[in-house]
C-alpha positions as CSV (number, residue, x, y, z in Angstrom):
1,M,0.2,-0.1,0.0
2,S,1.2,3.0,-0.6
3,L,2.4,5.3,2.1
4,R,3.4,9.1,1.5
5,E,3.5,11.0,5.2
6,L,5.7,14.0,6.4
7,V,7.2,13.6,9.9
8,V,8.0,16.7,11.2
9,L,11.0,16.1,13.5
10,G,12.0,19.7,14.4
11,T,10.9,23.3,13.4
12,S,12.9,25.3,14.6
13,S,15.7,27.4,13.1
14,Q,19.3,28.8,14.3
15,V,18.3,27.9,18.2
16,P,15.8,26.0,19.7
17,T,13.2,26.9,21.9
18,R,11.6,25.1,24.8
19,H,9.0,24.4,22.0
20,R,10.3,23.8,18.8
21,N,13.6,21.2,18.3
22,H,16.3,22.1,15.3
23,N,15.0,21.3,11.9
24,G,14.5,17.7,11.4
25,Y,12.1,16.0,8.7
26,L,11.2,12.4,7.7
27,L,9.3,11.9,4.4
28,R,7.8,8.6,4.7
29,W,7.8,7.3,0.9
30,D,6.2,3.6,0.2
31,D,8.8,1.4,2.0
32,E,11.1,4.3,2.1
33,G,12.4,7.1,4.7
34,F,14.0,10.0,3.5
35,L,15.3,12.4,6.3
36,F,16.1,16.0,5.9
37,D,18.1,18.5,7.4
38,P,18.6,16.1,10.7
39,G,19.7,18.8,13.2
40,E,20.7,18.5,17.0
41,G,18.1,16.4,18.6
42,T,16.9,14.8,15.7
43,Q,17.5,10.7,17.7
44,R,15.1,11.4,20.4
45,Q,12.7,13.7,18.1
46,M,12.4,10.1,16.3
47,T,11.8,8.3,19.2
48,F,8.5,10.4,20.4
49,A,7.5,10.4,16.6
50,E,7.5,6.7,17.0
51,V,10.0,6.6,13.8
52,P,12.7,3.7,13.9
53,A,15.9,4.2,12.3
54,S,15.4,1.3,10.2
55,A,12.8,3.6,8.4
56,I,15.7,6.3,6.9
57,S,17.2,5.1,3.6
58,R,18.5,8.7,2.1
59,V,19.3,11.9,4.2
60,F,19.5,15.1,2.5
61,I,21.5,17.8,3.8
62,T,20.6,20.9,2.4
63,H,23.6,23.0,3.7
64,F,26.0,22.8,6.5
65,H,24.8,25.4,8.7
66,G,24.6,23.5,12.2
67,D,20.5,23.5,12.4
68,H,20.7,21.6,9.6
69,C,23.1,19.2,9.9
70,L,24.9,18.3,13.1
71,G,22.2,16.1,14.1
72,L,23.6,13.5,11.1
73,A,26.2,12.2,13.3
74,G,24.5,10.6,15.5
75,T,21.9,9.4,13.2
76,V,24.9,7.8,11.4
77,Q,25.9,6.3,14.4
78,R,22.6,5.0,15.3
79,L,21.9,3.4,12.3
80,S,25.0,1.5,12.7
81,L,23.6,0.6,16.5
82,D,20.3,-0.8,15.1
83,R,22.0,-2.7,11.8
84,V,19.8,-0.7,9.8
85,P,20.1,-3.9,7.1
86,R,20.0,-1.5,3.3
87,P,22.3,0.5,2.6
88,V,21.7,4.8,3.4
89,T,22.7,7.4,0.7
90,V,23.7,11.0,1.5
91,H,23.5,13.6,0.0
92,Y,24.7,16.6,0.6
93,P,26.9,20.1,-1.1
94,E,29.9,19.0,-2.1
95,S,31.9,22.0,-1.1
96,G,30.9,20.8,2.0
97,Q,32.3,17.6,1.6
98,V,35.0,18.3,4.6
99,Y,32.3,18.8,6.8
100,Y,30.1,15.8,6.1
101,E,33.7,13.9,6.8
102,R,33.3,15.1,10.2
103,L,30.0,14.6,11.0
104,R,30.2,11.1,9.6
105,H,33.4,9.8,11.6
106,A,32.5,12.5,14.6
107,S,33.3,9.9,17.3
108,I,34.1,6.5,18.3
109,F,31.5,3.9,17.2
110,H,31.4,0.4,15.5
111,D,30.6,1.2,12.0
112,A,28.4,-1.9,10.5
113,I,26.5,-0.5,8.3
114,E,27.0,0.7,4.3
115,I,26.6,4.3,4.5
116,R,27.4,5.9,0.5
117,S,27.8,9.2,-0.1
118,A,26.7,11.1,-2.7
119,P,27.5,15.1,-2.8
120,V,25.4,17.1,-5.0
121,S,27.7,18.9,-8.1
122,E,27.3,22.8,-7.6
123,Q,28.4,22.8,-11.8
124,H,24.9,23.4,-12.7
125,A,23.0,26.1,-11.7
126,G,19.5,24.9,-12.2
127,L,17.8,22.0,-11.9
128,Q,19.5,19.0,-12.2
129,P,18.5,15.1,-11.4
130,I,20.6,13.5,-9.0
131,A,19.9,9.9,-8.4
132,E,16.6,7.7,-9.7
133,T,15.3,3.9,-9.1
134,K,12.4,2.4,-11.1
135,T,9.1,4.1,-9.0
136,Y,10.7,7.8,-8.2
137,R,13.5,10.6,-8.8
138,V,15.3,12.6,-6.9
139,F,16.2,16.4,-8.4
140,A,18.4,19.4,-6.5
141,A,18.7,22.6,-7.7
142,R,20.8,25.7,-6.0
143,L,19.3,27.8,-3.6
144,D,20.3,31.8,-2.6
145,H,21.7,31.4,0.5
146,S,25.0,32.8,2.6
147,V,26.3,29.5,1.8
148,P,26.2,26.9,-0.7
149,T,22.5,25.1,-0.4
150,F,20.5,23.1,-2.4
151,G,16.7,22.4,-2.6
152,Y,15.7,18.9,-3.4
153,R,12.2,17.3,-4.9
154,I,11.3,13.7,-5.0
155,E,8.9,13.2,-7.7
156,E,6.9,10.0,-8.7
157,R,7.4,8.3,-12.2
158,S,3.9,8.6,-13.6
159,G,1.7,5.6,-14.4
160,R,-1.9,4.0,-15.8
161,T,-4.8,3.8,-14.2
162,F,-6.8,1.0,-15.7
163,L,-10.5,2.0,-16.8
164,P,-13.0,-0.3,-15.9
165,E,-15.6,0.2,-18.1
166,R,-13.3,-0.2,-21.1
167,L,-11.5,-3.6,-19.5
168,A,-15.1,-4.8,-19.3
169,E,-16.2,-3.3,-22.9
170,L,-13.1,-5.3,-24.6
171,G,-13.8,-8.6,-22.2
172,V,-9.9,-8.0,-20.2
173,Q,-10.5,-9.8,-17.1
174,G,-9.3,-12.0,-14.3
175,P,-5.5,-12.9,-15.5
176,H,-5.6,-11.0,-18.4
177,V,-5.5,-7.6,-16.6
178,G,-2.0,-8.6,-15.1
179,E,-0.6,-9.4,-18.4
180,L,-1.9,-6.5,-19.8
181,S,-0.2,-4.5,-17.1
182,R,3.0,-6.5,-17.4
183,R,3.5,-6.8,-21.2
184,G,1.5,-3.7,-22.5
185,E,-0.9,-5.8,-24.5
186,V,-2.5,-8.9,-24.6
187,T,-4.9,-10.8,-26.9
188,I,-8.9,-11.4,-26.5
189,G,-9.9,-14.3,-29.0
190,D,-8.6,-12.8,-32.3
191,R,-8.4,-9.2,-31.2
192,R,-5.2,-7.5,-29.9
193,V,-5.8,-5.1,-26.8
194,T,-3.1,-2.0,-25.9
195,V,-2.9,-0.9,-22.4
196,D,-3.4,2.7,-24.4
197,E,-7.1,1.9,-25.0
198,V,-7.9,0.8,-21.4
199,S,-6.2,3.3,-19.5
200,V,-5.7,6.1,-18.8
201,E,-2.1,8.1,-17.5
202,R,-1.9,9.3,-14.1
203,E,0.9,11.9,-13.1
204,G,3.3,11.3,-10.1
205,A,3.1,12.9,-7.0
206,A,5.5,15.3,-6.4
207,F,7.5,16.6,-2.8
208,A,9.4,19.9,-2.5
209,F,11.7,20.8,0.5
210,V,13.7,24.5,0.2
211,M,15.1,25.6,3.6
212,D,17.3,28.8,4.2
213,T,17.2,30.6,1.0
214,R,16.1,34.4,-0.1
215,P,13.2,33.7,-2.9
216,C,14.7,32.8,-5.8
217,D,13.6,30.7,-9.6
218,N,14.7,27.4,-8.7
219,A,12.8,27.3,-5.5
220,V,10.0,27.9,-7.7
221,A,11.9,25.5,-10.1
222,L,11.9,22.6,-7.2
223,A,7.9,23.5,-5.8
224,R,6.2,23.5,-9.7
225,G,3.8,21.5,-9.3
226,A,4.4,20.1,-6.0
227,D,1.8,18.2,-3.9
228,L,3.0,19.4,-0.6
229,L,6.1,22.1,-0.3
230,V,7.9,22.2,2.8
231,M,9.9,26.1,3.0
232,E,11.0,28.1,5.5
233,A,9.4,30.5,6.5
234,T,11.9,32.2,9.2
235,Y,10.9,35.9,9.5
236,T,7.2,37.1,9.3
237,G,6.4,39.5,6.0
238,A,6.8,42.4,8.7
239,D,10.3,41.5,9.1
240,A,11.5,41.2,5.6
241,E,13.9,43.2,5.3
242,I,16.0,41.5,8.2
243,A,15.0,38.1,6.9
244,H,16.4,39.1,3.0
245,A,19.7,40.6,4.8
246,H,20.2,37.1,5.9
247,A,19.7,35.1,3.4
248,H,15.9,33.8,4.7
249,S,12.5,33.8,3.2
250,T,9.9,35.5,5.3
251,S,5.9,33.6,5.1
252,V,5.2,35.8,2.5
253,D,8.3,34.8,0.3
254,A,7.2,30.8,1.3
255,A,3.0,31.7,-0.2
256,N,4.2,33.6,-3.0
257,T,6.7,30.9,-4.1
258,A,3.9,28.3,-3.8
259,L,1.4,30.3,-5.8
260,R,4.1,31.0,-8.5
261,A,4.9,27.3,-8.6
262,G,1.5,26.2,-8.6
263,S,1.7,23.6,-5.6
264,R,-1.1,22.1,-4.2
265,R,-0.2,22.6,-0.7
266,L,2.2,24.7,1.5
267,A,3.9,23.7,5.0
268,I,5.7,26.6,6.6
269,T,8.2,25.7,9.3
270,H,12.4,26.9,10.1
271,F,10.6,29.7,12.7
272,S,13.0,32.1,14.2
273,Q,13.3,32.2,18.7
274,R,12.1,35.4,17.8
275,Y,8.2,34.7,17.7
276,V,6.2,32.8,20.0
277,S,4.1,32.3,18.0
278,T,3.4,31.6,14.2
279,D,-0.3,32.8,13.7
280,Q,1.0,35.8,12.1
281,H,3.2,33.4,10.0
282,L,0.1,31.7,9.1
283,A,-2.2,34.6,8.4
284,E,0.3,36.4,5.9
285,A,0.6,32.7,4.3
286,R,-2.8,31.6,3.9
287,A,-4.0,35.5,2.8
288,I,-1.8,34.7,-0.7
289,F,-2.0,30.7,-0.6
290,P,-4.9,29.6,1.1
291,E,-3.6,25.6,1.4
292,T,-0.7,26.5,3.7
293,I,-0.1,24.9,7.1
294,A,2.1,26.1,10.1
295,V,3.9,23.1,10.9
296,K,4.8,22.0,14.6
297,D,6.6,20.0,16.3
298,L,5.7,16.0,15.9
299,D,3.1,17.1,13.3
300,R,2.3,14.6,10.5
301,V,1.3,16.1,7.1
302,G,-0.4,13.2,4.8
303,G,-3.2,13.3,2.6
304,W,-1.7,13.4,-0.6
305,A,-0.1,9.6,-1.5
306,R,-0.7,9.6,-5.3
307,R,-2.8,11.7,-7.8
308,R,-5.9,10.5,-9.6
309,A,-5.8,10.0,-13.5
310,G,-6.1,13.1,-15.3
311,G,-4.5,15.3,-12.5
């Protein structure tokens, strides 16, 4: 069964607060788990969220500021402690290789699993594919921050949905349906039936992760048509001058990005410790992009498993 769920592990920015842990987001994607920007305390937050280390199959680091990566050391060691049976791939900006190595081997531990390092090249300024499987593709794009930073996009490959009335009309039933799905065609009596005759294309779901950036075209490219865009809203719109001076986005910027990109839903996060409440962030964003939520630690965001045929 398809499962698409975002488990929010932390929602604070540079400084954790009494109510918000450092960054951390675990995307459940079918039988895989994608961990984004594990800050300090990620292991403990996973315990609170009842997410085992064995759920992780890929880790994505947007950049090497501490609130986005300091939890990597503990996460890697926990993966070994739990003897996670599958290899885990870590994606990160190649310019931060020295920081990655320090975090990867930050202290003494028994290194018992396969960690695959996958630095993201900075030679390409626009959206670029960095990984793919039979069912999904991963893209990265350079963002506009004070240090080399990448956003990421997970995109399900498109598929097809069978039309029951067409199957019945052409007499395709039982094991013939499975054969048609596997081979793309099947012979019923003296007639050849192709999959295109009895199905329509189903566009794949997409998830975008945009963190620590001024508003930019690449953020829009990453979020284009995404079922869920997770984007920083470190500051409110009233503090836009401060936000942009520090190479960050506001709740207004995040909403405008989602609107320009035609995203279906926006989750804002990465809130500065200066704000006790995120009510203003949410009100500003919803005035521009109504399908916005302001996430809290340990929230779960689902409801976007697969798109129906036709969009």
